[in-house]
SEKETOR-859033 format. One record per residue (C-alpha): y, z, x; residue number from 1; residue in three letters. Coordinates in steps of 0.1 Angstrom, whole numbers, plus 2048, in hexadecimal, padded with zeros to 3 digits. Last residue first. Example, Ala and Ser with C-alpha at 12.3 -4.5 7.8 and 13.67 -1.06 7.14 Angstrom:
2
     y     z     x   num   residu
   7F5   847   889     2      SER
   7D3   84E   87B     1      ALA
% end
This chain:
464
     y     z     x   num   residu
   3FB   6C6   6C7   464      SER
   3E1   6B2   6B2   463      GLY
   3DE   68E   6B1   462      ASP
   3DC   68B   68B   461      GLY
   3F9   671   68B   460      ARG
   40D   688   673   459      ALA
   406   6A6   689   458      ALA
   412   692   6A8   457      LEU
   432   68A   696   456      ARG
   438   6AD   68A   455      ALA
   432   6BA   6AD   454      LEU
   44B   6A1   6BB   453      ARG
   465   6AD   6A1   452      ALA
   460   6D1   6AA   451      LEU
   464   6C8   6CF   450      ASP
   485   6B6   6C6   449      VAL
   491   6D3   6B2   448      ALA
   488   6EE   6CE   447      SER
   499   6D7   6E7   446      ALA
   4BA   6D4   6D4   445      VAL
   4BB   6FA   6D2   444      ARG
   4B5   6FC   6F8   443      SER
   4CE   6E0   6FD   442      ALA
   4EA   6F3   6EB   441      VAL
   4E6   710   701   440      SER
   4E4   6FB   720   439      GLU
   505   6EA   715   438      ALA
   515   70C   713   437      TYR
   50A   716   735   436      ALA
   516   6F4   744   435      ALA
   538   6F9   734   434      ASP
   53C   71A   745   433      THR
   534   70A   767   432      ARG
   550   6F0   761   431      GLU
   551   6CD   751   430      PHE
   56E   6B7   75B   429      ALA
   58F   6B9   749   428      SER
   595   6A5   729   427      ARG
   5AC   686   722   426      SER
   596   672   73B   425      ALA
   579   670   723   424      THR
   55D   68B   720   423      ARG
   538   685   71E   422      LEU
   51C   69D   715   421      PHE
   4F8   692   71F   420      THR
   4D8   69F   70F   419      VAL
   4B8   69D   723   418      VAL
   493   697   71C   417      GLY
   476   6AA   712   416      LEU
   46F   6BF   731   415      THR
   451   6D6   72B   414      ARG
   44F   6FC   72D   413      GLY
   44B   701   707   412      ARG
   46D   6EF   704   411      SER
   484   6DF   71C   410      ARG
   4A0   6C7   716   409      LEU
   4B5   6C2   737   408      VAL
   4DC   6C5   736   407      ALA
   4F0   6A8   742   406      CYS
   516   6AC   746   405      LEU
   52C   68F   749   404      SER
   550   688   751   403      HIS
   561   665   752   402      VAL
   557   657   730   401      ALA
   56F   63B   727   400      GLY
   553   621   71C   399      GLU
   535   633   70B   398      PRO
   519   63A   723   397      TRP
   4FF   620   731   396      GLN
   503   62E   755   395      ARG
   512   60F   763   394      GLU
   52A   60D   745   393      VAL
   538   630   74B   392      ALA
   53F   62C   770   391      TRP
   54C   609   76B   390      GLU
   567   614   753   389      ARG
   572   633   767   388      ASP
   573   623   789   387      ALA
   597   62C   795   386      GLY
   590   64F   79F   385      ALA
   56A   655   7A2   384      PRO
   558   65E   782   383      ALA
   54C   681   77D   382      ALA
   52A   692   77E   381      ALA
   518   6B2   771   380      ARG
   4F3   6B8   774   379      VAL
   4E0   6D3   761   378      THR
   4BD   6DB   769   377      GLY
   499   6CF   769   376      ALA
   49F   6C1   78B   375      ARG
   48E   6A0   784   374      GLU
   49A   69F   75F   373      VAL
   4BF   6A8   76A   372      ALA
   4BD   68D   786   371      GLN
   4B2   672   76D   370      VAL
   4CF   67D   755   369      ALA
   4E7   67B   773   368      PRO
   4DD   658   77D   367      HIS
   4D3   655   7A2   366      GLU
   4B1   649   79A   365      THR
   4BF   62D   785   364      GLY
   4BF   62E   760   363      TYR
   4B5   60F   74B   362      ARG
   4AE   620   72A   361      VAL
   48B   61D   71D   360      PRO
   484   60A   6FC   359      PHE
   473   61F   6E2   358      PRO
   478   608   6C4   357      GLY
   498   608   6AF   356      GLY
   4B0   61F   69F   355      SER
   4C3   638   6B3   354      VAL
   4C5   65B   6A2   353      ALA
   4EA   665   69B   352      LEU
   503   67B   6AA   351      CYS
   522   67C   693   350      PRO
   542   668   69C   349      GLY
   55E   662   6B4   348      PRO
   564   63C   6BA   347      ALA
   556   61F   6CE   346      ASP
   537   62F   6DD   345      SER
   52A   63E   6BD   344      PRO
   518   660   6C4   343      THR
   4F5   65F   6D2   342      SER
   4D0   663   6C9   341      ALA
   4AD   65B   6D7   340      ALA
   4B3   645   6F5   339      ARG
   493   644   708   338      VAL
   48B   653   72A   337      LEU
   46C   648   73A   336      ARG
   449   658   73D   335      GLU
   42F   63F   74A   334      GLY
   430   619   74E   333      GLY
   421   612   72C   332      SER
   436   62C   71A   331      LEU
   434   651   717   330      ASP
   456   65D   70B   329      GLU
   470   673   71B   328      LEU
   48E   678   703   327      LEU
   4B2   66D   709   326      ASP
   4CE   67D   6F5   325      VAL
   4F2   672   6F8   324      VAL
   511   684   6EF   323      VAL
   536   679   6ED   322      HIS
   558   688   6ED   321      ASP
   550   6AB   6FB   320      ALA
   557   6D2   6F5   319      PHE
   571   6D6   6DA   318      GLY
   558   6CE   6C0   317      ALA
   53A   6BC   6D0   316      LEU
   523   6DA   6CB   315      ALA
   524   6D9   6A6   314      PHE
   519   6B4   6A6   313      ASP
   4FF   6BC   6C0   312      LEU
   4EF   6D6   6A9   311      SER
   4EF   6BD   68D   310      THR
   4DD   6A3   6A3   309      THR
   4C1   6BC   6AA   308      ALA
   4BE   6C5   686   307      ALA
   4BC   6A1   67D   306      GLU
   4A1   69E   697   305      MET
   48E   6BB   687   304      PRO
   48E   6AA   663   303      ASP
   490   6C4   648   302      GLU
   4B3   6CF   651   301      CYS
   4BE   6F0   642   300      GLU
   4B7   704   662   299      ALA
   4CD   6EB   674   298      ALA
   4EC   6F6   660   297      GLN
   4E6   71A   667   296      ARG
   4E0   715   68C   295      ALA
   4FE   6FE   68F   294      ALA
   515   718   680   293      ARG
   50A   733   698   292      HIS
   50D   71B   6B5   291      LEU
   52F   711   6AB   290      GLN
   539   737   6A7   289      ASN
   52D   73D   6CA   288      ALA
   541   721   6D6   287      ARG
   561   72C   6C5   286      PHE
   55D   751   6D3   285      ARG
   555   743   6F6   284      LEU
   574   72D   6F5   283      ARG
   58A   749   6E9   282      ALA
   57D   761   704   281      ALA
   583   744   71F   280      ASP
   5A6   73F   712   279      GLN
   5AF   763   712   278      GLU
   5A0   766   737   277      ALA
   5B5   748   740   276      LEU
   5D5   757   732   275      LYS
   5CD   778   744   274      ALA
   5C8   766   765   273      ALA
   5E7   751   761   272      THR
   5FF   76C   758   271      VAL
   618   767   774   270      ASP
   637   77A   76C   269      ARG
   659   76E   765   268      PHE
   67E   777   764   267      LEU
   698   75A   764   266      TRP
   6BD   764   765   265      GLY
   6D0   746   75A   264      VAL
   6F1   736   767   263      GLY
   715   740   76B   262      LEU
   71E   73A   746   261      PRO
   742   740   73E   260      VAL
   748   75A   723   259      PRO
   76D   75A   71C   258      GLU
   787   771   72C   257      GLU
   774   76C   74D   256      ALA
   76C   788   764   255      LEU
   74B   793   756   254      PRO
   73C   770   75E   253      SER
   71F   767   748   252      ALA
   6FB   767   74F   251      LEU
   6E3   75A   735   250      ARG
   6C2   76D   736   249      LEU
   69F   75E   735   248      PHE
   67D   76D   733   247      GLY
   65E   75C   740   246      SER
   638   761   73D   245      ARG
   62C   749   758   244      TRP
   60C   736   755   243      CYS
   5FF   725   775   242      ARG
   5EF   704   77E   241      ARG
   5EB   700   7A3   240      ARG
   5ED   6DE   7B5   239      ASP
   5DF   6DD   7D9   238      GLY
   5D8   6F7   7F4   237      GLU
   5FB   6EF   804   236      ALA
   60A   6F6   7E2   235      THR
   617   6DF   7C6   234      ARG
   61C   6F5   7A7   233      LEU
   611   6EC   783   232      THR
   621   6FE   766   231      VAL
   618   70F   746   230      TRP
   636   721   736   229      LEU
   632   740   721   228      GLU
   652   74C   710   227      ALA
   661   76E   70D   226      PRO
   672   778   6EC   225      ALA
   695   77B   6E0   224      THR
   6A4   75C   6F2   223      PRO
   6C4   760   707   222      SER
   6E1   74A   6FE   221      GLY
   6E5   728   6ED   220      GLU
   6F2   710   706   219      ALA
   6E7   720   727   218      LEU
   6C8   72D   718   217      VAL
   6BE   70B   70A   216      HIS
   6C5   6FB   72C   215      GLN
   6AD   714   73C   214      LEU
   691   70F   722   213      ALA
   695   6E9   726   212      ALA
   692   6ED   74C   211      GLU
   672   701   749   210      LEU
   663   6E8   730   209      ASP
   66C   6CA   745   208      GLU
   65F   6DB   765   207      VAL
   63C   6DD   755   206      GLY
   62B   6C9   76F   205      GLN
   632   6C6   794   204      VAL
   648   6E5   798   203      VAL
   65A   6EB   7B9   202      LEU
   66D   6CB   7BE   201      GLU
   673   6C8   799   200      GLY
   685   6EA   79B   199      LEU
   6A0   6D9   7AE   198      PRO
   6A8   6EB   7D0   197      ARG
   6C6   700   7D4   196      GLY
   6B3   71E   7E2   195      LEU
   68E   71B   7E6   194      LEU
   68F   71B   80C   193      ARG
   6A1   73D   80C   192      THR
   687   750   7FA   191      ARG
   66B   73F   80B   190      GLY
   653   728   7F7   189      GLY
   635   727   7E0   188      GLY
   646   72B   7BE   187      LEU
   632   74A   7B7   186      ALA
   639   758   7DA   185      ARG
   65E   751   7D7   184      ALA
   65E   760   7B4   183      ALA
   64E   781   7C1   182      TYR
   667   784   7DE   181      ALA
   687   780   7CA   180      ASN
   699   75D   7C5   179      VAL
   6BF   75A   7C3   178      VAL
   6D1   739   7BF   177      THR
   6B5   723   7AF   176      PRO
   6C2   702   7A1   175      ARG
   6C6   6FB   77C   174      LEU
   6E8   6EB   780   173      ASP
   6F7   707   76D   172      VAL
   6EA   71F   788   171      ASP
   6C7   72F   787   170      VAL
   6C0   754   792   169      LEU
   69C   759   798   168      VAL
   689   779   792   167      VAL
   663   77B   794   166      GLY
   650   79A   78A   165      TRP
   644   7BA   79C   164      SER
   666   7BD   7AC   163      ALA
   668   7BA   7D2   162      ASP
   68D   7B4   7DC   161      GLU
   6A2   7A1   7C2   160      PHE
   698   7B8   7A6   159      LEU
   69E   7D8   7BA   158      ALA
   6C0   7CD   7C7   157      GLU
   6CB   7C3   7A3   156      SER
   6BF   7E5   795   155      LEU
   6D1   7F8   7B1   154      ALA
   6F1   7E6   7A9   153      ILE
   6ED   7ED   784   152      SER
   6E6   811   78C   151      ARG
   703   814   7A2   150      GLU
   719   805   786   149      LEU
   70C   81D   76C   148      ASP
   710   83A   784   147      ILE
   734   830   789   146      GLN
   73A   82E   764   145      ALA
   729   84F   75F   144      HIS
   73E   85E   77B   143      VAL
   75F   853   76C   142      GLU
   772   840   786   141      SER
   789   848   7A4   140      PHE
   79E   837   7BE   139      ALA
   7B3   850   7D5   138      CYS
   7CE   847   7EC   137      TYR
   7DA   861   804   136      VAL
   7FB   866   816   135      GLY
   80F   85F   836   134      ALA
   7F8   86B   852   133      PRO
   808   861   874   132      LYS
   804   83F   883   131      GLY
   82A   839   888   130      ASP
   829   81E   86C   129      ALA
   819   835   854   128      GLY
   7F6   83F   84F   127      ARG
   7E2   840   82D   126      VAL
   7C4   857   82B   125      GLY
   7A6   84D   816   124      SER
   798   859   7F4   123      SER
   77A   84D   7E0   122      GLN
   778   861   7C0   121      THR
   75B   868   7A7   120      ARG
   769   875   786   119      VAL
   75C   88E   76D   118      LEU
   772   88F   74E   117      VAL
   77E   8AD   73C   116      ARG
   78F   8AD   71A   115      GLY
   7B3   8BC   715   114      GLY
   7C2   89E   703   113      ASP
   7D5   893   724   112      LYS
   7B3   892   735   111      ARG
   7A9   8AD   74E   110      LEU
   797   8A6   76F   109      LEU
   773   8B1   77A   108      ALA
   771   8A6   79D   107      PHE
   757   891   7B2   106      GLU
   75D   889   7D6   105      HIS
   759   86B   7EE   104      VAL
   76B   869   80E   103      GLN
   778   849   81F   102      ARG
   77D   842   844   101      GLY
   78C   85B   85E   100      PRO
   797   87E   855    99      ALA
   7BA   88C   858    98      ASP
   7C8   87D   838    97      MET
   7A7   884   826    96      VAL
   7B1   8A8   826    95      ALA
   7C9   8A2   80B    94      LEU
   7AF   89B   7F1    93      LEU
   798   8B8   7FA    92      ARG
   7B5   8D0   7FA    91      GLY
   7C3   8C4   7D9    90      GLN
   7A3   8C6   7C8    89      VAL
   79B   8E9   7D5    88      ASP
   7BE   8F6   7CC    87      GLY
   7BD   8E7   7A9    86      ALA
   79A   8F4   79E    85      ASP
   7A4   915   790    84      ALA
   7C3   906   781    83      SER
   7AF   8EC   76F    82      ARG
   7B6   8C8   778    81      VAL
   7CD   8AC   76A    80      ALA
   7EB   8C2   75D    79      TRP
   7F1   8E3   76F    78      GLY
   7E7   8D8   792    77      ALA
   7E0   8B4   797    76      PHE
   7F4   8AF   7B6    75      GLY
   81B   8B2   7B7    74      ARG
   828   89C   79B    73      ARG
   83F   880   7A3    72      GLY
   82A   865   793    71      VAL
   813   873   777    70      ALA
   828   872   757    69      GLU
   83A   850   75E    68      ALA
   817   843   769    67      ALA
   809   84C   747    66      SER
   7F0   869   742    65      TRP
   7D0   861   72C    64      GLY
   7B8   86B   747    63      LEU
   7A1   84C   748    62      ILE
   7B9   833   73A    61      ARG
   7D7   83E   74E    60      GLU
   7C2   83C   76D    59      ALA
   7BA   819   764    58      GLU
   7DE   812   75F    57      ARG
   7E8   81B   782    56      ASN
   7F8   83A   791    55      TRP
   80C   83A   7B1    54      HIS
   823   853   7C4    53      THR
   811   874   7BC    52      ILE
   81F   890   7D0    51      THR
   806   8A0   7E9    50      GLY
   81F   8A8   805    49      GLN
   812   88A   81B    48      ALA
   816   872   7FD    47      ASP
   7FC   86F   7E2    46      PHE
   7ED   84F   7D2    45      ALA
   7DC   848   7B2    44      CYS
   7C2   82E   7A8    43      LEU
   7AB   829   78B    42      ALA
   792   80D   791    41      ALA
   792   7EB   780    40      ASP
   7B2   7E2   792    39      MET
   7CC   7CC   780    38      GLY
   7E6   7E8   77E    37      ASP
   7E4   7EE   7A4    36      LEU
   7E7   7C9   7AB    35      LEU
   804   7C5   793    34      ALA
   817   7E2   7A1    33      ALA
   813   7D6   7C3    32      LEU
   81F   7B3   7BB    31      LEU
   83C   7C2   7A9    30      ARG
   846   7D7   7C7    29      SER
   841   7BA   7DF    28      GLY
   859   7A3   7CD    27      PRO
   846   782   7C4    26      ILE
   853   768   7DC    25      ALA
   86D   74D   7D2    24      ALA
   861   72B   7D6    23      PRO
   86F   716   7F4    22      ALA
   887   6F9   7EC    21      ARG
   8A8   70C   7F4    20      GLU
   898   71D   812    19      PRO
   891   6FC   822    18      ASP
   871   6FF   837    17      GLU
   86C   6FE   85C    16      ASP
   867   723   862    15      PRO
   851   727   844    14      GLY
   85F   739   825    13      ILE
   849   753   814    12      ALA
   851   76E   82D    11      ASP
   877   76D   826    10      THR
   873   770   800     9      THR
   859   78C   803     8      GLY
   86D   7AA   7F8     7      THR
   862   7CE   7F6     6      SER
   845   7C6   80C     5      ARG
   823   7D4   808     4      SER
   812   7E3   828     3      ALA
   817   806   81D     2      SER
   800   800   800     1      MET
% end
C-alpha cells in the first residue's frame, strides 16, 4: 500500500510522448480504494500506533462496520472485540511488524449487531521508505468460509492425484486439460502426454458417443444420472473394449457475471469386469430357459427327429445364424457323414430334415465336422480375413458363414454324427462358454437321433 502513488500522471507518460496526447492516469488513491473494495477477502490496515487506516467493503460485510466508522479507531477494543480479548488481539497483530513473513491467527470478533464471528487472519508488517516498521496489514475471512475453501482445494488436489476413479477436465474444444493418475492408466498414456490431444486419438471406437455426451453437457448442463459408455482403446497389447460408468459436470467460471462454460469435468470408473459378469449371467439364464423350453416342446413330438430339430430351433435364438446336422450312416464305402437336417441357406428359418436319399457329404479330412467326429469332441473354426465366401462354400455351408462350432453327437457310448452351428460376420467368434452350451444341446439332439434310429431298426425288425 505504501507503494501506491497519490498521482500517476507523470509516470503514465513516456519520455518521448506528448503530454497533451497522453491519457490521464488514474489517481493512486482512487486506484488503491478500488483495489481494496474489489477484493474477495476482508482487509484492514493499522499504522505503527495501532490506528486503523484502511477498511474495505468485505470487512464491512463481515462485521457490519462501515469504513467511516472503522478508520481512525485505535485497535478493535470496545467495538469489534470483547474487552477481555482486546489486549491479546492488539498485541498479536502489532507484533507482526517486527516479525518476518506472514502470520496466521484466529480471533473471535464482534459484529455491529452484537454477534460474534470467528475469523482467520493473515497479517504482515509494512515498512516505510526508511526500512523501519510503519504498520500492519491484515486480511481476514470467516473461518467456515476459509475451511470451505481449503476443503475445496484439498478435494481438487486429491481428485487429481490418485483417486480411485478417473478424473479428466475437458475444455470447450473437447481436449483433455487435466488428467489424474487413474484416468491416465485407463486411457493408456502418461498424464502429460494425453493433454491437448483429441479424444479420437485415444479411443478407437465409441468416441462419437463420448463426444456427444460432452457436447450435451456443455450445451444443456450436467446430467442427473451417470451413463455407461462402451469404448475400444488402442494399446500396445492390441485393442481393448472397456465399459466406463461416467458422470459429467459442466464447469463455469466463478468470476464471470454470466455463466461462461470453461469445459466439462468427466469422472469415470472402469466397470468392464462387472458388466461382463452381468452379461454372462444374463446369457446363462437365457440359455438355461431355452433348454428348458426346448425340452418341454420336444417331449410333445411323436417323431424323435422332429424333437431333435425342435431342440435346435430353440438353441439358435441369440446363439447362431445357421445349424447343420450330419449323421454317420453305413454306406457301401463304410461309415460316411450324411446331411440329415439344416436351416435354410438363403434366409433365417427353422431347422428341417433334409429330403432325399442318403448321399454322403463331400467333406475333406481337414473339415471341422470330420475332425470333431475323429476327436469325439468339439471343434471351433473361423474363416481367414478376406476369404469369407470361399471358406463357407468349400465346406458346403451357407454363404456368409465365417464362424463355426462343431459338436459331436454321442449316445450310449457311440458317435452318431455332428451338429454344426454357424455365425455370420455380424456376430463374434464362438468362445469356450459357447462350446459348453453347444455340447449341452448336442447331448439332447443325440438322444433324439438315437431314439429315431432305434425306432427305425425296430420297424425293420433288425433289433437294437
